[in-house]
VMD Tcl script that draws the C-alpha trace (Angstrom):
set ca {
  {-1.98 -38.80 -10.38}
  {1.58 -38.73 -9.13}
  {2.52 -41.68 -11.31}
  {1.04 -39.90 -14.35}
  {3.20 -36.83 -13.84}
  {6.22 -39.03 -13.13}
  {5.54 -40.79 -16.42}
  {5.43 -37.43 -18.22}
  {8.75 -36.52 -16.65}
  {10.34 -39.77 -17.76}
  {8.82 -39.37 -21.24}
  {10.28 -35.87 -21.50}
  {13.73 -37.05 -20.47}
  {13.53 -40.01 -22.83}
  {12.34 -37.79 -25.70}
  {15.18 -35.36 -25.12}
  {17.70 -38.20 -25.15}
  {16.22 -39.58 -28.38}
  {16.31 -36.13 -29.97}
  {19.97 -35.74 -29.12}
  {20.83 -39.19 -30.47}
  {18.81 -38.57 -33.65}
  {21.36 -35.97 -34.70}
  {23.45 -38.87 -35.94}
  {20.67 -40.16 -38.18}
  {18.72 -37.01 -39.17}
  {20.50 -34.15 -40.89}
  {17.66 -31.66 -40.41}
  {18.40 -29.79 -37.19}
  {14.97 -28.18 -37.16}
  {13.37 -31.55 -36.46}
  {15.87 -32.20 -33.69}
  {15.25 -28.76 -32.16}
  {11.50 -29.29 -32.35}
  {11.84 -32.65 -30.60}
  {14.00 -31.11 -27.87}
  {11.50 -28.28 -27.28}
  {8.55 -30.65 -27.14}
  {10.40 -33.09 -24.86}
  {11.45 -30.21 -22.62}
  {7.88 -28.96 -22.29}
  {6.60 -32.43 -21.47}
  {9.40 -33.01 -18.97}
  {8.88 -29.66 -17.18}
  {5.12 -30.24 -16.96}
  {5.73 -33.68 -15.55}
  {8.29 -32.40 -13.03}
  {6.06 -29.57 -11.79}
  {3.03 -31.81 -11.55}
  {4.98 -34.50 -9.73}
  {6.39 -31.99 -7.20}
  {2.94 -30.48 -6.57}
  {1.35 -33.90 -6.14}
  {4.08 -35.03 -3.80}
  {3.85 -31.86 -1.70}
  {0.08 -32.22 -1.50}
  {0.44 -35.81 -0.38}
  {2.94 -34.83 2.29}
  {0.66 -32.08 3.57}
  {-2.20 -34.56 3.85}
  {-0.04 -36.70 6.13}
  {-1.28 -36.06 9.73}
  {2.24 -35.79 11.15}
  {3.38 -33.36 8.47}
  {0.19 -31.34 8.79}
  {0.67 -31.15 12.55}
  {4.28 -29.98 12.16}
  {3.24 -27.35 9.62}
  {0.42 -26.17 11.88}
  {2.81 -25.98 14.84}
  {5.32 -24.01 12.79}
  {2.61 -21.58 11.68}
  {1.45 -21.11 15.27}
  {5.01 -20.50 16.45}
  {5.59 -17.99 13.67}
  {2.33 -16.23 14.52}
  {3.21 -16.11 18.23}
  {6.70 -14.81 17.44}
  {5.24 -12.15 15.17}
  {2.81 -11.07 17.90}
  {5.60 -10.90 20.47}
  {7.78 -8.85 18.12}
  {4.90 -6.46 17.39}
  {4.19 -6.09 21.12}
  {7.87 -5.51 21.87}
  {8.07 -2.91 19.10}
  {4.98 -1.13 20.43}
  {6.40 -1.11 23.96}
  {9.74 0.20 22.70}
  {8.01 2.96 20.72}
  {5.89 3.89 23.75}
  {8.94 3.93 26.01}
  {10.87 6.08 23.52}
  {7.96 8.49 23.21}
  {7.59 8.69 26.99}
  {11.32 9.31 27.44}
  {11.26 12.03 24.78}
  {8.23 13.74 26.33}
  {9.84 13.55 29.77}
  {13.02 15.15 28.46}
  {11.08 17.89 26.66}
  {9.09 18.62 29.82}
  {12.33 18.91 31.77}
  {13.81 21.34 29.25}
  {10.79 23.56 28.59}
  {8.42 23.23 31.55}
  {7.89 26.25 33.81}
  {6.74 24.11 36.74}
  {9.02 22.61 39.37}
  {12.47 23.64 40.53}
  {16.11 23.36 39.53}
  {19.27 23.92 41.52}
  {22.23 26.20 40.93}
  {24.28 23.52 39.15}
  {21.58 22.72 36.58}
  {20.97 26.43 36.01}
  {24.68 27.08 35.49}
  {24.98 24.22 32.99}
  {21.93 25.49 31.12}
  {23.35 29.01 30.96}
  {26.74 27.82 29.65}
  {25.36 25.42 27.03}
  {22.68 27.82 25.84}
  {25.20 30.67 25.69}
  {27.56 28.64 23.53}
  {24.72 27.63 21.19}
  {23.55 31.22 20.88}
  {27.08 32.36 20.03}
  {27.32 29.74 17.28}
  {23.94 30.72 15.87}
  {24.81 34.41 16.06}
  {28.04 33.80 14.14}
  {25.98 32.27 11.31}
  {24.08 35.51 10.89}
  {27.11 37.81 10.65}
  {28.02 37.24 7.00}
  {24.58 37.65 5.41}
  {21.58 38.12 7.72}
  {19.17 37.47 4.86}
  {20.37 34.08 3.59}
  {18.80 30.71 4.42}
  {21.37 29.79 7.09}
  {20.70 33.01 8.95}
  {16.95 32.47 8.83}
  {17.37 28.96 10.25}
  {19.66 30.34 12.96}
  {17.03 32.90 13.92}
  {14.42 30.15 14.22}
  {16.69 27.95 16.33}
  {17.21 30.72 18.85}
  {13.51 30.60 19.81}
  {13.56 27.19 21.59}
  {16.86 28.10 23.27}
  {15.36 31.32 24.65}
  {12.24 29.42 25.75}
  {14.48 26.93 27.57}
  {16.36 29.75 29.33}
  {13.10 31.36 30.41}
  {11.76 28.07 31.77}
  {14.94 27.32 33.71}
  {15.11 30.90 34.99}
  {11.56 30.78 36.35}
  {12.17 27.42 38.02}
  {15.48 28.60 39.51}
  {13.80 31.76 40.82}
  {11.17 29.62 42.52}
  {13.92 27.40 43.93}
  {15.49 30.33 45.77}
  {12.26 30.83 47.72}
  {11.03 34.00 46.03}
  {8.06 34.35 43.70}
  {8.87 33.17 40.15}
  {7.40 36.38 38.72}
  {10.52 38.21 39.85}
  {12.27 36.52 36.96}
  {10.53 38.94 34.61}
  {13.22 41.41 35.65}
  {15.42 39.59 33.14}
  {13.80 41.80 30.49}
  {15.04 44.95 32.24}
  {18.58 45.57 30.90}
  {20.15 47.23 33.94}
  {18.82 44.53 36.27}
  {19.07 41.31 34.25}
  {22.80 40.79 34.87}
  {22.34 41.17 38.64}
  {19.40 38.77 38.49}
  {21.49 36.10 36.75}
  {24.24 36.48 39.37}
  {21.57 36.19 42.06}
  {20.23 32.96 40.57}
  {23.71 31.48 40.24}
  {24.75 32.23 43.81}
  {21.68 32.00 46.05}
  {21.13 28.50 47.57}
  {17.85 26.61 47.51}
  {15.05 28.08 49.73}
  {17.30 30.90 50.94}
  {14.33 33.29 50.87}
  {11.59 30.77 51.61}
  {10.35 32.73 54.64}
  {10.79 36.17 53.09}
  {7.41 36.08 51.30}
  {8.62 38.07 48.31}
}
mol new
graphics top color blue
foreach p $ca { graphics top sphere $p radius 0.5 }
foreach p [lrange $ca 0 end-1] q [lrange $ca 1 end] { graphics top cylinder $p $q radius 0.2 }
display resetview
């Protein structure tokens, strides 16, 4: 079969060469063009068939088949390893994100004075920026987005306040005094200054 396609390839090349040389003898270019097209078709068919036959013969060779099979297995193993690594990375990223969100918004646990101070400063700066966006036109889209963004910041401040109150040794429910305007400033000063477990034995 391979020799047949090789013969077609040679016939196509030979026919094309004859068609080109026939320009000298034949004045009708349509005949020459027709010969070139026909020779080209025969040559391309022969070339494709010869390449397919040769590739098939090489694949039937035991050594070549073994190398191809080994390459496929290696590619499959590499693909599995990459998929597993991607899944582990996604899981690790999700776990890290959830851990960070729990730290920022959880009401359980404790935090010290330094973490509470940093939270107050950062949240205060963010609230000032968001408040400045609402000054020009409180009804536009930017103002509405600013109003929505204040909600997670306030939730974060409440969570850190409750945890800092617990860290001082008093009951975390005392932090609800933050909603009482005359007392909330004193409460914040209290949380910033009182060390950890200062009132642990006070039972308040």
